[in-house]
TIKEVEX-145535 format. One record per residue: residue in one letter; x, y, z of N, C-alpha, C, CB in turn. Coordinates in pm, whole numbers, plus 50000, padded with zeros to 5 digits. Glycine has a CB too. Example, Ala and Ser with C-alpha at 12.3 -4.5 7.8 and 13.67 -1.06 7.14 Angstrom:
// residues 2
[node "A",[51319,49431,50780],[51230,49550,50780],[51320,49670,50780],[51131,49553,50905]]
[node "S",[51285,49775,50708],[51367,49894,50714],[51290,50003,50787],[51408,49940,50572]]
END
This chain:
// residues 77
[node "M",[49665,63329,14871],[49678,63199,14805],[49829,63184,14770],[49582,63190,14672]]
[node "D",[49892,63079,14812],[50033,63054,14789],[50041,62933,14693],[50111,63027,14925]]
[node "F",[50106,62950,14577],[50107,62835,14481],[50233,62848,14392],[49973,62832,14389]]
[node "F",[50256,62739,14317],[50362,62736,14213],[50302,62766,14078],[50434,62599,14209]]
[node "L",[50355,62866,14010],[50314,62900,13876],[50406,62824,13778],[50319,63055,13853]]
[node "R",[50348,62741,13693],[50426,62668,13598],[50376,62698,13456],[50422,62518,13628]]
[node "Q",[50472,62736,13369],[50435,62770,13234],[50530,62701,13136],[50435,62922,13215]]
[node "L",[50483,62670,13019],[50563,62609,12912],[50531,62681,12787],[50535,62458,12896]]
[node "W",[50637,62718,12711],[50621,62776,12574],[50742,62738,12495],[50603,62932,12577]]
[node "V",[50733,62757,12364],[50842,62728,12275],[50895,62860,12216],[50797,62630,12165]]
[node "D",[51027,62880,12227],[51094,62991,12171],[51204,62940,12076],[51150,63079,12281]]
[node "P",[51173,62938,11949],[51270,62879,11852],[51408,62942,11858],[51217,62893,11709]]
[node "R",[51425,63066,11906],[51552,63132,11916],[51642,63062,12021],[51532,63279,11951]]
[node "L",[51583,62981,12107],[51663,62917,12214],[51695,62773,12181],[51588,62922,12349]]
[node "K",[51672,62726,12062],[51711,62589,12024],[51860,62578,12043],[51670,62554,11876]]
[node "H",[51906,62458,12084],[52045,62435,12103],[52079,62290,12075],[52086,62472,12242]]
[node "N",[52210,62259,12058],[52255,62128,12024],[52312,62053,12142],[52355,62136,11916]]
[node "Y",[52302,62109,12264],[52348,62042,12383],[52262,61918,12403],[52342,62136,12506]]
[node "N",[52320,61811,12443],[52251,61684,12459],[52184,61680,12594],[52347,61565,12441]]
[node "G",[52081,61761,12617],[52015,61764,12747],[51949,61898,12768],[52114,61734,12860]]
[node "T",[51891,61915,12886],[51821,62035,12920],[51916,62135,12985],[51704,62004,13013]]
[node "L",[51906,62260,12948],[51988,62364,13012],[51907,62429,13127],[52033,62472,12907]]
[node "S",[51971,62448,13239],[51910,62519,13348],[51966,62663,13348],[51937,62447,13484]]
[node "V",[51876,62760,13358],[51916,62899,13351],[51930,62957,13495],[51812,62981,13268]]
[node "S",[52037,63026,13517],[52053,63082,13654],[51963,63203,13675],[52199,63122,13679]]
[node "N",[51937,63235,13795],[51848,63346,13832],[51903,63478,13774],[51832,63356,13988]]
[node "M",[52032,63492,13757],[52091,63610,13697],[52051,63628,13553],[52240,63605,13707]]
[node "M",[52019,63522,13479],[51990,63528,13338],[51839,63536,13310],[52049,63409,13269]]
[node "I",[51760,63502,13408],[51613,63500,13385],[51562,63631,13330],[51538,63466,13515]]
[node "N",[51614,63742,13382],[51563,63871,13333],[51606,63905,13192],[51606,63980,13424]]
[node "K",[51696,63828,13135],[51741,63851,13000],[51655,63770,12898],[51890,63815,12988]]
[node "L",[51571,63684,12945],[51489,63605,12853],[51346,63655,12850],[51491,63458,12893]]
[node "W",[51280,63636,12739],[51141,63670,12723],[51056,63573,12807],[51101,63667,12573]]
[node "V",[50967,63631,12885],[50874,63554,12965],[50734,63614,12946],[50916,63553,13116]]
[node "P",[50631,63526,12927],[50496,63579,12909],[50453,63670,13021],[50397,63467,12896]]
[node "D",[50379,63774,12987],[50329,63868,13087],[50195,63812,13142],[50310,64015,13025]]
[node "T",[50209,63723,13238],[50093,63658,13298],[50036,63744,13407],[50129,63522,13352]]
[node "Y",[49902,63751,13410],[49839,63826,13515],[49715,63747,13568],[49799,63969,13462]]
[node "F",[49672,63782,13686],[49561,63714,13750],[49448,63817,13759],[49602,63657,13892]]
[node "E",[49339,63793,13692],[49233,63891,13673],[49173,63943,13800],[49129,63833,13592]]
[node "N",[49151,63866,13903],[49092,63908,14028],[49194,63935,14141],[48995,63804,14072]]
[node "S",[49314,63968,14100],[49423,63988,14198],[49428,64132,14251],[49557,63953,14134]]
[node "K",[49430,64147,14384],[49457,64275,14447],[49603,64304,14452],[49401,64279,14583]]
[node "Q",[49675,64197,14489],[49820,64205,14506],[49882,64068,14474],[49858,64251,14653]]
[node "S",[50002,64068,14411],[50070,63944,14384],[50222,63969,14399],[50035,63891,14242]]
[node "T",[50287,63868,14451],[50434,63878,14471],[50495,63742,14442],[50471,63924,14618]]
[node "F",[50627,63740,14410],[50702,63620,14400],[50787,63605,14525],[50787,63620,14272]]
[node "H",[50803,63479,14567],[50883,63448,14686],[51030,63484,14663],[50869,63299,14721]]
[node "K",[51091,63541,14764],[51233,63571,14762],[51289,63531,14896],[51260,63721,14731]]
[node "V",[51296,63406,14922],[51341,63357,15055],[51491,63383,15070],[51311,63204,15073]]
[node "T",[51574,63296,15029],[51717,63323,15033],[51771,63372,14902],[51789,63201,15072]]
[node "S",[51692,63342,14795],[51720,63392,14659],[51588,63397,14583],[51826,63299,14582]]
[node "I",[51594,63454,14466],[51467,63456,14385],[51421,63316,14360],[51485,63531,14248]]
[node "N",[51293,63293,14379],[51236,63154,14373],[51172,63134,14239],[51131,63128,14487]]
[node "K",[51257,63143,14132],[51212,63116,13998],[51313,63020,13932],[51196,63249,13916]]
[node "M",[51264,62941,13839],[51357,62848,13771],[51312,62837,13621],[51356,62703,13844]]
[node "I",[51409,62839,13533],[51385,62819,13394],[51478,62711,13340],[51403,62949,13318]]
[node "S",[51423,62619,13265],[51505,62520,13194],[51466,62522,13042],[51484,62375,13258]]
[node "I",[51563,62497,12960],[51543,62502,12814],[51582,62370,12749],[51624,62617,12751]]
[node "S",[51486,62310,12678],[51509,62185,12609],[51576,62214,12475],[51375,62109,12589]]
[node "P",[51639,62108,12413],[51705,62130,12282],[51615,62186,12175],[51761,62002,12233]]
[node "D",[51484,62154,12178],[51391,62206,12073],[51347,62351,12096],[51267,62118,12066]]
[node "G",[51393,62416,12205],[51351,62549,12237],[51237,62559,12334],[51316,62618,12117]]
[node "S",[51185,62448,12386],[51083,62447,12486],[51134,62504,12618],[51030,62306,12506]]
[node "V",[51063,62601,12672],[51107,62670,12790],[51009,62629,12906],[51110,62828,12765]]
[node "H",[51063,62579,13014],[50984,62540,13129],[51010,62646,13238],[51021,62392,13178]]
[node "Y",[50907,62716,13285],[50917,62823,13384],[50846,62786,13508],[50863,62951,13330]]
[node "N",[50911,62794,13621],[50848,62772,13750],[50877,62886,13845],[50894,62640,13811]]
[node "A",[50770,62930,13916],[50787,63038,14014],[50692,63018,14129],[50764,63176,13949]]
[node "R",[50739,63044,14247],[50646,63037,14367],[50588,63175,14384],[50721,62989,14504]]
[node "S",[50453,63182,14389],[50379,63309,14397],[50284,63316,14510],[50305,63332,14273]]
[node "V",[50255,63437,14550],[50146,63460,14652],[50054,63566,14588],[50206,63512,14799]]
[node "I",[49924,63533,14600],[49827,63629,14543],[49717,63653,14641],[49768,63578,14410]]
[node "T",[49681,63778,14655],[49562,63815,14732],[49453,63853,14634],[49592,63932,14833]]
[node "A",[49344,63777,14632],[49239,63795,14534],[49123,63874,14593],[49191,63659,14483]]
[node "T",[49046,63934,14505],[48922,63996,14547],[48816,63893,14582],[48870,64089,14440]]
[node "K",[48716,63929,14656],[48614,63835,14689],[48503,63833,14588],[48561,63864,14821]]
END
Protein backbone atom coordinates (compact mmCIF):
# COMPACT_ATOMS: atom_id res chain seq x y z
CA MET A 1 0.00 0.00 0.00
CA ASP A 2 1.46 3.37 -1.05
CA PHE A 3 0.02 6.46 0.68
CA PHE A 4 0.65 9.88 2.22
CA LEU A 5 0.82 9.93 6.00
CA ARG A 6 -0.41 13.26 7.35
CA GLN A 7 -0.28 14.19 11.01
CA LEU A 8 -1.03 17.34 13.00
CA TRP A 9 -0.05 18.10 16.58
CA VAL A 10 0.69 21.16 18.72
CA ASP A 11 4.12 21.68 20.29
CA PRO A 12 4.03 24.90 22.36
CA ARG A 13 7.86 25.01 22.33
CA LEU A 14 7.69 25.80 18.60
CA LYS A 15 5.49 28.92 18.88
CA HIS A 16 6.96 31.83 16.94
CA ASN A 17 6.20 35.45 16.03
CA TYR A 18 6.90 35.12 12.31
CA ASN A 19 3.89 36.32 10.33
CA GLY A 20 3.22 33.04 8.51
CA THR A 21 4.03 29.35 8.40
CA LEU A 22 7.61 28.12 8.63
CA SER A 23 8.70 25.27 6.38
CA VAL A 24 11.35 23.02 7.91
CA SER A 25 14.10 21.61 5.69
CA ASN A 26 14.75 17.87 5.54
CA MET A 27 18.03 18.46 7.39
CA MET A 28 16.12 19.75 10.44
CA ILE A 29 13.32 17.16 10.57
CA ASN A 30 15.45 14.76 12.63
CA LYS A 31 15.97 17.48 15.24
CA LEU A 32 12.23 17.86 15.95
CA TRP A 33 10.03 15.61 18.03
CA VAL A 34 7.72 13.52 15.82
CA PRO A 35 5.13 11.03 17.14
CA ASP A 36 6.20 7.40 17.00
CA THR A 37 3.45 6.22 14.66
CA TYR A 38 3.18 2.54 13.85
CA PHE A 39 0.84 0.38 11.81
CA GLU A 40 -0.43 -2.61 13.75
CA ASN A 41 -0.69 -5.13 10.88
CA SER A 42 2.49 -4.06 9.13
CA LYS A 43 5.11 -6.59 8.03
CA GLN A 44 7.33 -3.89 6.55
CA SER A 45 7.14 -0.14 6.12
CA THR A 46 9.39 2.41 4.45
CA PHE A 47 9.42 6.10 3.59
CA HIS A 48 10.03 7.16 0.00
CA LYS A 49 13.49 8.51 -0.78
CA VAL A 50 13.27 9.33 -4.47
CA THR A 51 15.70 12.20 -5.10
CA SER A 52 15.57 13.31 -1.48
CA ILE A 53 13.75 12.34 1.70
CA ASN A 54 10.03 12.61 0.98
CA LYS A 55 8.94 14.26 4.24
CA MET A 56 7.71 17.78 4.93
CA ILE A 57 7.07 19.70 8.13
CA SER A 58 5.56 23.16 8.48
CA ILE A 59 5.05 25.06 11.74
CA SER A 60 2.29 27.61 12.34
CA PRO A 61 2.76 30.61 14.69
CA ASP A 62 0.69 28.89 17.43
CA GLY A 63 3.04 25.85 17.41
CA SER A 64 0.83 23.61 15.25
CA VAL A 65 3.03 21.16 13.38
CA HIS A 66 1.89 19.71 10.04
CA TYR A 67 3.79 16.57 9.04
CA ASN A 68 3.54 14.87 5.64
CA ALA A 69 5.42 11.78 4.49
CA ARG A 70 5.00 9.37 1.60
CA SER A 71 5.01 5.79 2.89
CA VAL A 72 4.84 2.22 1.63
CA ILE A 73 3.48 -0.53 3.87
CA THR A 74 3.24 -4.26 3.38
CA ALA A 75 0.45 -5.49 5.66
CA THR A 76 -0.39 -8.96 6.90
CA LYS A 77 -3.46 -10.68 5.50
